[in-house]
N, C-alpha and C positions, 0 to 999 in steps of 0.2 A: 449485566456486562458493563465493565468500565467504559467511560466515554471515549478514551483514546483507542481502546481495543475495538469498540464499535466503529470508530472513525477509520481505523485500519481495514476493517472488514469491508466497509463501504468503499474505501479507496481501491482495494483490490478489485472489487466488482466493477468499478468505473474504469480502472486501467485495463482490465480484461476486455470490457466492452469496446473501449477505444482501440485496443490492439487488434481485435477481431474485425471490427467494422471500418476502421480507419476514418471514423467520423470526427467531426470537429468536437473537441472536448467540451465546449460550452453546450452543444446540443446534447451530448451524453449526460452532462450534469443536469440539464433541464429535464430530460426524460427521467433520469434516475430519481431526482428529488420529487418530481410530480407523480410518477406512477408507481415507483417501487418501495419507497420508504414510508410514505405517509407523514414525513416530517414537513412541517409548515414553516413558512417564514415568520408568520405572526400568530400569536396565540389566539385561539378562538374562545368562545364563551365556555366551552366544555373542557378547555385545556388549562391546567393549573400554571401559574407563572413560572414555577420552578421547572416544570416539564418543558416549557418553552426555552428556558435558559439552557437546559441540558441539550435540547435539540439544536439550538444555535451553536453551542460549543462543539458538538459532534460535527455539524455541518462545516463550521469554520476550520476545524483541524483537518477534516476530510479534504476540503478544497485546497488547503495549504499544502498537504503532502502530495496530492495528485498533481497540482500545477507545478510544484517544485520538481517532482519526479520527471514530468514531461519537459520542463525547462532544462534540466540537467541530463536528459536521456542519453545523449551521445557520450558524455563522460561516463555515466553509469554503465551503459552497455559495453563500452570498451573495457571497463574494469571487470565486469562480470565475465566477459569472454577470456580475459587474461587469467582469471583464477578458476574457470570451469574447464579444466584440462580435458581434452578430447571431446569437447562439446561446442557446437556452434550455437549461438543464441537463437537462430531461426529454427533449429531442431528441437529446442526445449519445448516442453508443454507450455501452453499459454499461461496456465495458472502458476506454474513454477517460475517462469520468466518474470511475471509481474510481481510475484511475491519478492523475488530477488531484487527487482528494481526498487520497489517500495522500501524494503529494508535497507538497501544500500543508500538510498537517499537519506533516510533517517540517520543512519550511522555516520554519514559523511557531512551532512549539511544542517542537521538540527542539533545544536549543542546541548539543549536541555534534556535530550533523550540519551540515556546511557546506552552504550553499544550492546551490552548484554541484554537489555530490555528489548531493543530492536530485533536482535537475533531470536530471543525467546518468543516474541510476538509473531515473528515470521514463521518459526517452526510450528507454532500452534495453528496459524493460518494454513500451512501446508498439510498438517494432519487433518484439518477440517475440510479443506477444499481440493487437496491434491490426491495423487495416487498413493499406493501403499508405501512406496519408498521416497516420496517427495520430501518428507521432513528431514530425512538423512541427507538427501541431495542438497537441499536448501541450507541446512546447518553446516555442511562441509564447505560450501562455497563462501558463505558469510563468515565462517570462522577464519578462513584464509584472508578474506578482505580485512577483517578486524585486526589480525596480526600484522598485516603488511601495510595497511593504508590508514588505519585510525589512530589518532593521537590521544583520544580521550579515554 
C-alpha cells in the first residue's frame, strides 16, 4: 500500500476515534501510534533504515491531515452540510462523515494533492470501511464540492 494511502487510512481511524470518544486528539494519536500500528518513532535493531523512513513519512502525513482537518473542521462541516442535500452531518454514519471531512480537507487545503486523487482515495476508503452505499454517497458529495469549491 502506498504511503499516503496508508496515512489516509490511519487518519480516518484517528478521526473516527476522536469523533466517537470526543477525546483530546493528542491522546488519540498517542494511543493509536503506541497500540494499534506498531509504528515506532525510532528504528530498532531489527528495523531497516528505509522501513523507518517509510514509517516516519506515513506518520508525518497522517498527523498533518488529521490536525489540519480538525483545525478547519467548522469550515469543512459547513461545506459538507451545504452539499449533502437532505442530510444533517450528525445523522451521517461516523465513517462516512470522517471520510468526507478528510477528503474535503485535502481537496481544499493541500495544494499538492489533485482533487481527483483525494476523491478517489475517499471512495476507496468508503468501499473498505463504509456501508454498501457509502462509496456512492461520498463520491456524490465530494464531486459537488469539487465542482463548486475547488479551483485546482
